[in-house]
N, C-alpha and C positions, 0 to 999 in steps of 0.2 A: 431905881425902879420903885414905883409907888406901891405901898402895901397897906392893907387894911390893918389897923392896930389890933383889932379884936381877934382876927382869925389867921393872921400871918399869910394871907392869900393876896395875889395881885388885885389892885382896885379895878373897878369896872372900866375906867378909862384906859388903864394899862392893858386890860384884857382885850378891849376893842382894838387898840393899836396893834397888839400882837396878832390878833385874828386877821386884821387887814393886811399885815405884812405876810402872813401865811397864805392868805388868799392871792396876793400878788405873786408870790413864788409859785403857787399851784397853777395860776394862769400862765405864767411864763413857761413853766415846764410842760404843761399839758395842752393849752389851747390858745396860745398867743397868736398863731397864724391861722387864718381861715383860707381855704381854697375857694377862690371866687366862683360863684354860681352853684356852690354845693353847701351842704350842712357840715362838711368835714373840716375839722380844725386839728392842728397839732402844735407842738411847742418844742422847746429846746431839748426835752427828753428824747424826742424822735430824732432830732438832728444829731445830738451827741451820740445816740445809739448807733449811728452809721459808722462810727469809728470801730473797726474790728478789734475784738478782744477786750477792750477796756471801756468802751463807750457806755454800755448799759450799766455797768457797775459804777462808773463815774456819775451817771444820772441818779443812781440809787443813793450814792453818798450825799448828793445835794438834797435829795428828798428826805434824808434823815433829819434835816433841819426842822421840818414840820413836826416830826415825831418828838424831837427834843423839846420844842416849844410846847407841844401838848403835854409832855411830861412835867415841865416846869409849871404849867397852869393847873395841874392836878387832875388830868384826865386819867381814869382808872386803868389798871394794868390790862384788863381784858380788851379794852379798846386800843391800847397801845400795841398789843400783840396783833390785833387785826390790821392795824396800820403797817406794822412790820411785815406781816404776811402779804399785804398788797404790794409793798415795795419789792419784796423778794420775788413774788410771782412775776411782777413786771420785769425785773432784772433777768430772771432766768428765761422766761418766755421770749423777752425781747432780744436775748443774745443769740437766738437761732437765726442763721443767715436768711435773708429775704423775708421769710414768714414772720420773724421777730420784728422786722421793721414795719411791716403792715400791722402787726399786733399793737405796736406802740401808738399807732394812730387811733386805735379803738379803746384800749384799756388805759384809762386815765387814773393812775394810782394816787397822784397828788390831789386831784379833785375828790376822789373817794375818801381820802384821809381827811381832807378839810371838812367834808360832810359829816364824818364821824365826830370830829371835834365840835362843830357847830351843833350837832344833835345833842352832844353831852351837855352843852350849856343852854339848850333850848332856844337856839338862835337860828336865823337863816340869813341869806345874803342881804335881804332887804333891811334886816336889823342893823347890819354893819353900815349900810348906806344911809339909813335914817339917822344914825347917831353922828353924822358929820357936821352937825350944826355948830 
């Protein structure tokens, strides 16, 4: 891992790589599949959530990767707590039969969490795309 010698923080290049990886996971989990002819999209989190009993909590465990990466990158604890609350809310609400499955299509905890991280660094999705040169 590349570190800045002066402040022991990940370099800008390392940060962009991590953020892109986080964005890819958020997309996979929340919006990878679009229903043709609609604005609705869903991802692996909605599909995994169909497994009774463990699906939503398995999705939450995968979502913790984004929180852990944010922690390693120096995101403050208050934002990490918001991220954990998003995941917890998604897991609990998503675990309700039928209603929870519909909820998963609307509440995109991974996308919300990615936005919290990008906001912390003062970045947006275009910044991640722009630095692909």
